C-alpha positions in Angstrom: -48.5 -129.2 46.5 -45.0 -129.6 47.6 -44.2 -126.8 45.1 -46.8 -124.6 46.8 -45.6 -125.4 50.2 -42.1 -124.6 49.0 -43.2 -121.4 47.6 -45.1 -120.5 50.8 -42.1 -121.4 52.9 -40.0 -119.2 50.6 -42.4 -116.4 50.8 -42.6 -116.6 54.6 -38.9 -116.8 54.8 -38.5 -113.8 52.6 -41.1 -111.8 54.6 -39.4 -112.7 57.8 -36.0 -111.8 56.3 -37.5 -108.5 55.0 -39.0 -107.8 58.4 -35.7 -108.5 60.1 -33.9 -106.2 57.6 -36.5 -103.5 58.0 -36.3 -103.6 61.7 -32.6 -103.4 61.5 -32.8 -100.4 59.1 -35.4 -98.8 61.3 -33.2 -98.9 64.3 -30.3 -97.4 62.4 -32.7 -94.7 61.0 -33.9 -93.9 64.5 -30.4 -93.6 65.7 -29.6 -91.2 62.9 -32.7 -89.2 63.7 -31.8 -89.0 67.3 -28.3 -87.9 66.4 -29.6 -85.3 64.1 -32.0 -84.0 66.7 -29.2 -83.7 69.2 -27.0 -81.9 66.7 -29.9 -79.6 65.8 -30.6 -78.8 69.5 -26.9 -78.0 69.9 -26.8 -75.8 66.9 -30.0 -74.0 68.1 -28.4 -73.5 71.5 -25.2 -72.1 69.9 -27.3 -69.9 67.6 -29.3 -68.6 70.5 -26.1 -67.9 72.4 -24.6 -66.0 69.4 -27.9 -64.2 68.9 -27.7 -62.9 72.4 -24.2 -61.7 71.9 -25.1 -60.1 68.5 -28.1 -58.3 70.1 -25.9 -57.0 72.9 -23.3 -55.7 70.4 -26.1 -54.2 68.3 -27.6 -52.5 71.3 -24.2 -51.1 72.3 -23.6 -49.8 68.7 -27.1 -48.3 68.5 -26.5 -46.5 71.8 -23.2 -45.2 70.5 -24.7 -44.0 67.2 -27.5 -42.3 69.1 -25.1 -40.5 71.3 -23.1 -39.3 68.3 -26.3 -38.1 66.7 -27.2 -36.1 69.8 -23.7 -34.5 69.9 -24.0 -33.6 66.1 -27.4 -32.2 66.6 -26.2 -30.1 69.5 -23.2 -28.8 67.4 -25.5 -28.0 64.5 -27.9 -26.2 66.8 -25.0 -24.1 68.1 -23.9 -23.2 64.5 -27.4 -22.3 63.5 -27.7 -20.0 66.5 -24.4 -18.4 65.5 -25.5 -17.9 61.9 -28.8 -16.5 62.9 -27.0 -14.0 65.1 -24.6 -13.0 62.3 -27.5 -12.7 59.8 -29.4 -10.5 62.2 -26.4 -8.3 62.5 -26.0 -8.1 58.8 -29.7 -7.2 58.3 -29.3 -4.4 60.8 -26.1 -3.1 59.1 -27.8 -3.3 55.6 -30.8 -1.4 56.9 -28.5 1.3 58.2 -26.7 1.5 54.8 -30.0 1.8 53.0 -31.0 4.7 55.2 -27.7 6.4 54.6 -28.1 5.8 50.8 -31.5 7.2 50.8 -30.3 10.3 52.7 -27.5 10.7 50.2 -29.9 10.4 47.2 -32.1 13.0 48.6 -29.1 15.3 49.2 -27.9 14.8 45.6 -31.4 15.5 44.3 -31.5 18.7 46.3 -28.0 19.7 45.1 -28.9 18.9 41.5 -32.0 21.2 41.7 -29.8 23.8 43.3 -27.2 23.5 40.6 -29.8 23.8 37.8 -31.2 26.9 39.3 -27.7 28.3 39.8 -26.8 27.5 36.1 -30.0 29.2 34.9 -29.2 32.2 37.1 -25.6 32.3 35.8 -26.8 32.0 32.1 -29.3 34.9 32.7 -26.5 36.9 34.2 -24.3 36.2 31.2 -27.0 37.3 28.9 -27.5 40.5 30.9 -23.7 41.1 31.0 -23.4 40.4 27.2 -26.3 42.8 26.5 -24.6 45.5 28.7 -21.3 45.0 27.0 -22.9 45.2 23.5 -24.7 48.4 24.6 -21.5 49.9 26.0 -19.2 48.8 23.1 -21.8 49.4 20.4 -21.0 46.0 18.9 -22.8 42.8 18.5 -21.3 39.6 19.9 -20.4 38.3 16.5 -18.8 41.6 15.5 -16.8 41.6 18.8 -15.6 38.0 18.2 -14.6 38.8 14.7 -12.7 41.9 15.9 -11.0 40.0 18.7 -10.0 37.2 16.2 -8.5 39.7 13.9 -6.6 41.4 16.7 -5.2 38.0 17.9 -4.2 37.2 14.3 -2.5 40.5 13.9 -0.6 40.1 17.2 0.4 36.5 16.4 0.9 36.6 12.7 4.5 35.3 12.8 3.5 32.5 15.1 0.6 31.6 12.9 2.6 31.7 9.7 5.3 29.6 11.2 2.7 27.1 12.4 0.9 27.0 9.1 4.2 26.5 7.2 5.2 23.7 9.6 1.8 22.0 9.1 2.1 22.4 5.3 5.6 20.9 5.4 4.4 18.0 7.4 1.4 17.6 5.1 3.7 17.8 2.1 6.0 15.1 3.4 3.0 12.9 4.2 1.5 13.4 0.8 4.9 12.8 -0.8 5.2 9.5 1.1 1.7 8.4 0.1 2.4 9.5 -3.5 5.5 7.3 -3.7 3.5 4.4 -2.4 0.7 5.0 -4.9 3.3 5.4 -7.7 5.0 2.1 -6.7 1.7 0.3 -6.8 0.8 1.9 -10.1 4.2 0.9 -11.6 3.8 -2.6 -10.3 0.3 -3.0 -11.9 0.9 -1.1 -15.2 4.6 -1.7 -15.9 4.0 -4.9 -17.9 2.0 -3.2 -20.7 4.4 -0.3 -20.9 7.4 -2.6 -21.0 5.9 -4.6 -23.8 5.5 -1.5 -26.0 9.0 -0.3 -25.5 11.0 -3.5 -25.4 9.6 -5.7 -28.3 10.0 -5.7 -32.1 8.0 -8.0 -34.4 9.2 -9.8 -37.5 6.7 -10.9 -40.1 7.1 -14.4 -41.6 6.0 -15.7 -45.0 4.5 -18.8 -43.4 4.4 -20.7 -40.1 6.7 -23.3 -41.5 9.5 -20.7 -41.2 9.1 -20.8 -37.4 10.4 -24.4 -37.3 13.4 -23.5 -39.5 14.3 -20.5 -37.3 14.1 -22.7 -34.2 16.2 -25.4 -35.9 17.1 -28.9 -34.8 17.1 -29.1 -31.0 16.8 -25.3 -30.9 20.3 -24.7 -32.4 19.3 -21.8 -34.7 17.3 -19.8 -32.2 20.0 -20.2 -29.6 22.6 -19.0 -32.0 20.5 -15.9 -32.9 19.9 -15.1 -29.2 23.6 -15.5 -28.3 24.8 -13.3 -31.2 22.3 -10.5 -30.8 21.7 -10.4 -27.1 17.9 -10.5 -27.5 15.3 -13.2 -26.8 13.2 -14.6 -29.6 9.6 -15.5 -28.7 8.0 -18.1 -30.9 4.4 -18.5 -29.9 1.0 -19.4 -31.6 0.7 -15.9 -33.2 0.4 -16.7 -36.9 3.1 -15.4 -39.3 5.1 -13.5 -36.6 8.0 -13.8 -34.3 8.6 -11.3 -31.4 12.1 -10.0 -30.5 12.4 -9.0 -26.9 15.3 -6.8 -25.4 15.9 -3.5 -23.7 18.4 -2.2 -26.2 16.6 -0.9 -29.4 19.9 -1.2 -31.3 20.2 -4.9 -30.5 16.6 -5.5 -31.4 17.1 -3.8 -34.8 20.2 -5.9 -35.4 18.2 -9.1 -34.7 15.4 -7.9 -36.9 17.7 -7.1 -39.8 19.5 -10.5 -39.4 16.2 -12.4 -39.4 14.9 -10.5 -42.5 18.1 -11.5 -44.3 17.8 -15.1 -43.2 14.2 -15.3 -44.3 14.9 -13.9 -47.7 18.0 -16.1 -48.1 16.3 -19.3 -47.0 19.5 -20.8 -45.6 19.2 -20.9 -41.9 22.0 -22.6 -39.9 24.4 -21.4 -37.2 27.2 -20.5 -39.7 24.8 -18.5 -41.9 23.2 -16.9 -38.8 26.6 -15.6 -37.7 27.2 -14.1 -41.1 23.8 -12.5 -41.2 24.2 -10.9 -37.7 27.6 -9.5 -38.7 26.1 -8.1 -41.9 23.2 -6.6 -40.0 25.6 -4.9 -37.5 27.5 -3.4 -40.3 24.4 -2.2 -42.1 22.9 -0.7 -39.0 26.2 1.0 -38.1 26.2 2.6 -41.6 22.5 3.5 -41.2 23.2 5.1 -37.7 26.2 7.0 -39.0 24.2 8.2 -42.0 21.3 9.3 -39.7 23.7 11.4 -37.6 25.4 12.9 -40.7 22.0 13.8 -42.2 20.9 15.5 -39.0 24.0 17.6 -38.9 23.7 18.4 -42.6 20.0 19.4 -42.3 20.8 21.7 -39.4 23.8 23.3 -41.2 26.3 22.1 -38.6 29.8 21.4 -39.9 31.1 17.9 -39.3 34.7 19.0 -39.4 34.9 19.7 -35.7 32.8 16.8 -34.5 34.2 13.4 -33.7 32.8 10.6 -35.8 32.1 8.6 -32.7 29.8 11.4 -31.5 28.0 11.4 -34.9 27.5 7.6 -34.4 26.0 8.2 -30.9 23.8 10.9 -32.3 22.5 8.6 -35.0 21.5 6.0 -32.4 18.7 8.4 -31.4 17.0 7.4 -34.6 16.1 4.1 -32.8 15.1 5.7 -29.5 11.7 7.0 -28.6 10.3 8.9 -25.6 6.6 9.3 -25.0 6.0 8.0 -28.5 8.3 10.7 -30.0 11.4 9.8 -32.1 14.3 11.3 -30.2 16.4 12.2 -33.3 13.5 14.0 -34.9 12.8 15.7 -31.5 16.5 16.8 -31.1 16.4 18.3 -34.6 13.2 20.2 -33.9 14.7 21.6 -30.6 17.8 22.7 -32.4 15.8 24.5 -35.1 13.5 26.2 -32.6 16.4 27.2 -30.3 18.2 28.7 -33.3 15.2 30.8 -34.3 14.7 32.0 -30.7 18.4 32.8 -30.3 18.4 34.9 -33.4 15.4 36.9 -32.2 16.7 37.4 -28.6 20.3 38.0 -29.5 21.7 35.0 -27.8 24.6 32.7 -28.9 23.1 30.9 -32.0 25.9 28.3 -32.1 25.4 27.3 -28.5 21.6 27.1 -29.0 21.9 25.1 -32.2 24.4 22.5 -31.0 23.0 22.5 -27.5 19.5 21.8 -28.8 20.7 19.0 -31.0 22.7 17.3 -28.4 20.6 18.1 -25.3 19.2 14.5 -25.2 22.3 12.7 -26.4 22.4 10.8 -23.1 19.3 8.9 -24.1 21.3 7.2 -26.8 23.3 5.3 -24.2 21.0 5.2 -21.1 20.1 1.6 -22.0 23.7 0.5 -21.7 25.1 3.0 -19.1 23.8 3.6 -15.6 22.6 7.1 -14.8 20.1 9.8 -15.9 20.3 11.1 -19.4 21.1 14.8 -18.4 24.2 13.7 -16.6 25.2 11.2 -19.2 24.7 13.8 -22.0 26.9 16.3 -20.1 29.6 13.7 -19.7 29.5 12.7 -23.4 29.7 16.3 -24.7 32.5 17.0 -22.2 34.4 13.9 -23.5 34.2 15.0 -27.1 35.5 18.5 -26.4 32.4 20.8 -26.4 32.5 24.0 -24.5 31.0 24.3 -21.1 28.1 26.5 -22.5 27.1 23.7 -24.9 27.6 20.9 -22.4 25.4 22.7 -19.9 22.4 22.5 -22.2 22.0 18.8 -21.3 21.6 19.7 -17.6 19.9 23.1 -18.0 16.8 21.9 -19.9 15.8 19.9 -16.8 16.5 22.6 -14.2 13.8 24.9 -12.8 16.0 27.9 -13.2 18.6 27.6 -15.9 21.7 29.6 -15.4 22.2 31.0 -18.9 19.8 32.6 -21.5 20.8 29.9 -24.0 19.7 27.1 -21.5 16.4 28.9 -21.1 15.9 29.0 -24.9 16.8 25.3 -25.2 14.4 24.5 -22.4 11.6 26.4 -24.1 12.3 24.8 -27.4 12.3 21.4 -25.8 8.8 22.2 -24.3 7.5 23.4 -27.6 8.7 20.3 -29.5 7.1 18.0 -26.8 3.9 20.0 -26.9 3.5 19.9 -30.6 0.1 18.3 -31.5 0.6 14.7 -32.3 4.2 14.6 -31.1 3.3 13.0 -27.8 0.2 11.7 -26.2 -1.1 15.1 -25.1 -1.9 17.7 -27.6 -1.0 21.4 -27.6 -4.7 22.4 -27.3 -5.0 20.6 -24.0 -1.9 22.3 -22.6 -3.2 25.7 -23.6 -6.6 25.1 -22.2 -5.1 23.9 -19.0 -2.9 27.0 -18.7 -5.9 29.3 -19.3 -8.0 27.5 -16.7 -5.2 27.8 -14.1 -4.7 31.5 -14.7 -8.5 32.2 -14.6 -8.8 30.5 -11.2 -5.9 32.5 -9.7 -7.1 35.8 -11.2 -10.5 35.4 -9.5 -9.1 36.3 -6.1 -8.8 39.9 -4.8 -5.3 41.4 -4.5 -3.9 39.4 -7.5 -2.2 41.6 -10.1 -0.6 39.1 -12.5 -0.7 35.3 -13.0 1.5 33.1 -15.1 1.0 29.4 -15.7 4.3 27.7 -16.6 5.8 24.2 -16.8 3.0 23.0 -19.1 0.5 23.7 -16.3 2.5 22.0 -13.5 3.3 25.4 -11.8 1.5 28.7 -11.4 3.1 31.9 -10.3 0.9 34.6 -8.7 2.0 38.2 -8.3 0.0 40.1 -5.6 -0.2 43.8 -4.5 2.1 44.1 -1.5 0.1 47.0 -0.1 -3.2 45.1 -0.1 -1.9 41.9 1.5 0.6 41.2 4.3 2.6 38.0 4.7 -0.1 36.2 6.6 -2.8 37.1 4.1 -0.5 36.1 1.3 0.1 32.7 2.8 -3.6 32.3 3.3 -4.3 33.4 -0.3 -1.8 30.8 -1.7 -3.6 28.1 0.2 -7.0 29.3 -1.0 -5.8 29.2 -4.6 -4.5 25.7 -4.3 -7.8 24.5 -2.7 -9.9 26.1 -5.5 -7.7 24.5 -8.1 -8.2 21.1 -6.4 -12.0 21.6 -6.4 -12.6 23.0 -9.8 -9.9 21.6 -12.1 -8.9 18.1 -13.2 -5.1 17.6 -13.8 -2.5 14.8 -13.6 0.1 15.0 -10.8 0.2 18.2 -8.8 0.2 22.0 -9.4 2.7 24.1 -7.6 1.4 27.5 -6.5 4.1 30.1 -6.0 2.8 33.5 -4.6 5.2 36.5 -5.0 4.8 39.6 -2.8 7.5 42.1 -3.3 7.9 45.8 -2.5 10.5 47.7 -4.4 11.5 51.3 -3.5 13.7 53.2 -5.9 15.3 56.5 -5.2 17.8 58.6 -7.1 20.5 60.8 -5.6 21.3 63.7 -7.9 
């Protein structure tokens, strides 16, 4: 019991204590609440005061904005009025322009109709006037035009001829320039194949093993051969063959003879190569001299008055070709033909014979000396004491009009030898056919009396009747002949048409 009473007392005491504590906390809480309410009321009052201030400021700002908007509206209204006034003015102006344009169009249409009617009236008047003129003159319009054209041509022949010649000269210069360009391109494209044919010599080998021996250790043998001969050796995959390349045919033959000796001997080394080259040079020199002596002997020319060095140069022609023709054989043919022609025509036989033989002597050295073979040949013959008549044959056979009868004969013999069937690439039959065709074309024109095709068909000379044709007609005829040749014939290069009109009057005083 005492425990229960103790507990009850404890509980009562705890309750009382809790009540007291709670009451104390409640007072504090109420105080806090009261303070919070006071603060809240203060805040609300401040907020209301601020709100009134904000509202006042907002109203002021709204009034200001409204006033600005009214001002802007007023300004925009004024601008709109101004633009409307300008637009109205523009519309009025545009309407006026349209009216003016329409009036102008109508005026142009009216004028156009008037012009068409006027043109028709003028054309009708022209026809009437033409008919009256034809009736009065007794000529048709075409006949009158033709007569007028001929009259103008007759009155201005000199001017027309001068103009035509000037145009022909300009055309010739232009054609010459284009021809040079074409020739340059052709040379560029085709030179390689031609060079290969004229600058190479082939040496046959018994086996491909010989190629290695000719080359030698580290190329010593082939270098020695090239140094001593002045030619290049080409050792490629071609079986059983070595190619010798060089511009000088003499040097190529020296190299070929030396290689032939080395191949037969079998001993190939620098020392033996030098010996073989020297032997080849000596053998070739003997062969060249013999070829020159044989040529003189066959032609019946005494060697007594001819320098041995010149005979040596003549023999070099044995190893020179032109258009596939051996030059020594060609020179001998020219000499024989020139001799026969000279005997028949009563010209100087000695000049023709020697001049024919030596006319191409310049070709023997043109690989080593700069210049054309006619000039070189002239200088060589002068050097060795030939007369001027014989020396001139080297120049004369390339001139259009040789100065002496002997030069004409040598030139003719040169052409005959070159035109011999099989001598060169073109045959004699083709030359003859070409000449006949050229002469037939020129003969087909009226007023032509005689026609001669010369220079292997590179030139045609036409003789006309001077009474039937004047200078203007002759110039026109030459042009017509050239045009017909261009249209009907096929030929390399160009054909020169020379028309000759000459009047000769001969009288005798007795």
